[in-house]
N, C-alpha and C positions, 0 to 999 in steps of 0.2 A: 624619850617621855614625857607624858602627859603631866601636864604642872596640876597637881593637886590644888582642887578650889579650896577659897579660905570659908570657913563656918564659925557660928554664933549662935550663943544659945537662947531661943526663947520658950514662952511657954503658951502651949494652948489650953483655956480654961483648967489653968491649973498644972497641966503636967508640962515635965520639961521636955525640950527635944533639941535639938541640934539642928539649924537651916542651913543650907547652903547663903553667906554673904550677900550672892550677886542676886537674890532672888526673889519674887514676889511672895507676899502672904500667900495669892491661890494658889503659885507653885508651888511652897513648903508644905501647905495643907495637901494638895494633892500629892504631893511625893510619899508624907505621910501618914495618909490614911485618913484626914479629918475631913469630915463632909462639912462643905459651905456651897449653899444653892447657888448657879448664877445661872445666863442664859443668854448673853451676850458674850460672855468668854468661851472661849475655844482655844487650846492649846495648837498652837504651830500659825495662831494668826495673831497680828497689833492686837494691845489690848484697846476698847472702845472704851468700858464702862459707862455704859447707857444704862446699863437695865437697875444698877444698883440696887439686884438681889441681895450679890454678896456681900455685902459690907458689914463689919465687924467691929468692936470696941476697942480699941487700944487702952490701956490702962492709963488713968490720969490726962486724957485726952475724950472733951463732951462731944466730939464730933464722930458721928459714924464715918468708918475709913472701906472706901470698895477695898476689899482683898486683892482685885486683881492688879492696882492701881498702887499700891500701897508695897513698896521694898520694906523688908525687915530689916531690924537693927536689933543691936547687941543688948542682950536683957528685954526684947520687947514681952510685953505682957498682954494676949490676943486673947479676947472672946468673942465664940463663935455662935454662942446660944445663949440669948439672955432675954427675959422679957420684952426687954424694947426693942430689940432682934428679930424676936417672932414678931408680932405688932406691927413691925415696918414690914416685912417679908411678905405678912400677908395683906395687908392693903396694899402695897405694889402688885400684888399677884390679883388681887381686886380690881382695882385700878384698870389692867389689862386687858382683865375678860371686858369691863365694863367699857372701855371705849373700842372693841371691836367685834366680830361675830366668831365668838368662841363655841360652837355648838355639839358638844366631844359625839354627840350620839349619831351623828350624820356628817364625820370630818373622815377624811381618810388615813390619820393617825393616828386615829381612838385606840388608845393603849398603848402608843408608840410616842408619845409625844413630851418633849419636856417641860413646854406648859401645864401642862396637865399633871404631868409629875410632881410640879413643884407645890399646887394648888392643893394637890392629897396631903405632902409632907406640910406643908403650912398648915392645914386641917381645916382651909376654906372650904364651907357650904353653902354658903351664901355671898351677895355683893352687896355691898349697903351703898353704892354708888348709881346716880343715873346712868343708863344704857345709855348709850350714846348713837347704837345700830347705824352704822355707817351703810352707804347702796355705794361701794365702789366696784366698779365693773373688773368683772375676772376677763384675764388674759389667757386665751385659750390659743392663741396663732403660731405659738411651735409647735411643729410635726411631731414633738416626743415630749414636750413639760408641761406642765401649768401654773400660773401664777391667781391663785388667791389671795388678794391684798386686805378682805376681811379680817383674815388672819394672820395677818402679819405685826409682828409685834414690833417692827423697825428694830432689831438688832444689829442690823449689819453686818451680819455673815456671811451672807452669801455677796455685799462690797468687797470684804477683804477677802473673799479667796479667790476670786473674778480678779482684783487687782494684782496680789501680792503671791497666787500657788501660780493662778491659770496666767495670769498677765493680758488678759484680754478688756479687761473694765467693761464689762457692759451693765453693772448696774450702776446706782446711787441712789443720795437719796437729794428729793424733792422739796421745797417748802420747809415749812417751819414748825415746834410746835405740835398741836392738836394737827395742824392739817399736812404735817411730814408723811411723804409715802416713798416706796421705791417705784425708781423707771429703771428703762433699759434704753440703752442709746441715747438720743435725746429727745425724751421721753416717745419713744417709736412703740408699735406691737414689736411683742420679742421674739417673734418669729420672722419679722423684716431687717434686724439686727443682723449686721454683716457681720462684725466682730464678734458673735457669738461663736464659738467652735464645740458645741453641743456636747463639749467635756461633762457635766454633769455634776462639777460641784458646788454647786451652788444647792441645787436641790438635797445633796450629799450632806451640806450641813444644816440645813433649816431646821429648828427647835417646834417648830409648827407646823399645820398641815399648808402654810401657806405657798409653797414649793414643791411639788408632789409631780410623779409620771402620770403621762393622759391614759386614761383608762383604767387607772385604782379604783375599789370600790373601798366599800367604809372599814376603815381598821386592817387596810393590806399593805398602806406604804410607811416604811423601814429606813432610816434613814441612816447614812453611815457613815460619822463621824471619824472613825477614826481613819479615814483616807486621807484627811490632811494630816493628824499627826505625824503618818507615815512618810509622807511628800515630805513635809515639812523637814525633819530629821533626812532621809535621806540627802535632800536640797543640801544641809548644814554638813553633812560629810562626804560630798561628792560621788553619791550611788548612784547608779541607774537602775529604775524598776521595769521590770518585764512585762512591754502594754499587755499580757496574759492576765499576771498577776494585777495590774490596776483596774484590769476589767472585771475580775471578780469580788476586788472588794468595792464596786460600783453595787 
């Protein structure tokens, strides 16, 4: 018989709920249908906590806490939508747009982009910061996929899914701060990295137009993040996934 998970009482925006004692604020919110925006978080992958989009306010705590990395606690009072949080998320979104080249009108994921969705949700209609306008070289060396670092927000989803789910560790982060960029292999062209299995998981989980299939036109690219959730659950349960089903999920 499966052991029953312990629960604790918590509140989201003044409404009381029952959360599992071993889950994070983000996990509880997703399970309960409470919307908290995020970009680097993805169910089935380890927690990165880098985008800071999912921050929440905990009663009597002056700090903004990342929901993905904050465990629930008994009688925790969680606020997900306050003026301070809205201002913070809007500023983060503007900074992401300012440090990259995110021109939605000419992007392969226009209409299917998580960063675009966050911009709409936060009410961002302009950017108050100076555009950095980086000129990063696009890597089209792979026969099946393409990487545009100008649209990358360094969420590391591709790094984590390649390492934790596929086990290939093709992707990694090089340099620091504003110079941080994703690299394949030992900073080799993607198409020359022998460890790449062509699985497409990195492309499936990318929240922007940084990773896409070769030959896709504006608005044609749709990412399938559910594939990671399905694979992670199957691994935990010791299930076998039919290759045909996996191909349909891509």
